[in-house]
N, C-alpha and C positions, 0 to 999 in steps of 0.2 A: 587936927591933922588933915592936910589936904588930900582929896581923893585923886585917884589915878596914879599913873606910873610916875616915879621920881624922874625929874628932868624931862618930862614928856616922853619917856621911853628911849631917850638918847643913850647910846652905849656909854657905860661908865666903867672905869677900871676896877680892878679887884679891891682897891682901897675902899670901895663903897659896899662891898659884900656884907661886912659886919653890920653896918648901918641899915642896909636893906632888910637883912634877916631880923634884926631887932625891931625895926619899924613894923614889919609884917606881924611878928609875934605880939607886939603891943596892940596893934590894931585889932587882931583877932580876939585877943583876951578881952579887950575893952568892949568889943561888939557883943561877945558872949554875955558879959556882965550886964551891959546896958539893955540888951534885948530881953534878958530875963527879968530885969527890974521893970521894964516897960510892960511886959506881959502881966506881972503881978499887980501893976497899977491900972490895968485895964486898957492899955494903949496898944492894941493889936496892930494898928496901922504903922506906928513907929517901930514896933518890933519887927514887922515884915520888911520895912525899909532897911533896918539895920542888918537883918539876916541876908537881904539881897546884896548889900555892900560886902558883907563877909564872904558870901558865895562867889562874888566877883573876884575876890582875892584868893579864895581857896574853894574851888568848885567841888572838891571831894571831902570837905569837912562834914563829917556825919553829924556832929552836934549842931553845926550851923543849919543843916537840913532839918534837924529836929526842931530848931527854933522857928524855921520857916513854916513848918507844919503846924506847930503850936500857935503861931501868929494867925494863920488862916482859920484855925479852929476857934480862936478867941474872937474873930470877926464873924463867926457862924457861917463861914464859907467852906462847906465840906467838899464841894467840887474842887476848889483850889487846894484844899488840904490833901486831897487824894492825888492831884497832879504833882504837888510838892513831894509827896511820899514816893511817887513813881520816879521822880527825878533823883531822889535819894537812893532808891534801890538801884537805879541805873548807874549812878556814880559808884556805888559799892561793887556792882558787878564788874565795872571797868577795872577796878582794883583787885578783883577776885577776893573780896573780903566779906565775911559774915557780918550781919548787922548786930549792933549792940542790943541788949535786952530792951532798953528804952525805945529803940527804933522798932523792934518787933512788937512791943506793946502798942505803940502808936499805930502801926500798920493794922494790928488786930482791931483796935478801936475804930478804924476807918473801913474795916471789912476787906482789907487787902491781905491776901494770903502770900506769905513769903515762902520761898523754896528752901 
């Protein structure tokens, strides 16, 4: 699936709404699965790249943020993991949402206190 906006961001009619929604859902689902598999296989760099692509598409996706944090931790880059967690918390704050338990557990592991 090509990266970037469909038709380079040109305005499209409502006829494309269903396609664009389905494309986005498939892309995000696929990234979630592929990044998880990459992490289990020990490919933290690939998982980080996939999480970044997903966050470009959905900057408020909490589970994508979790994948980004896990990818940093898999590469033993705790500073990057903490930065990724802070971006996650910031995104959740923008939406006035409480973090999932998995996010709170990750924050705890990184020594970040959530409010």
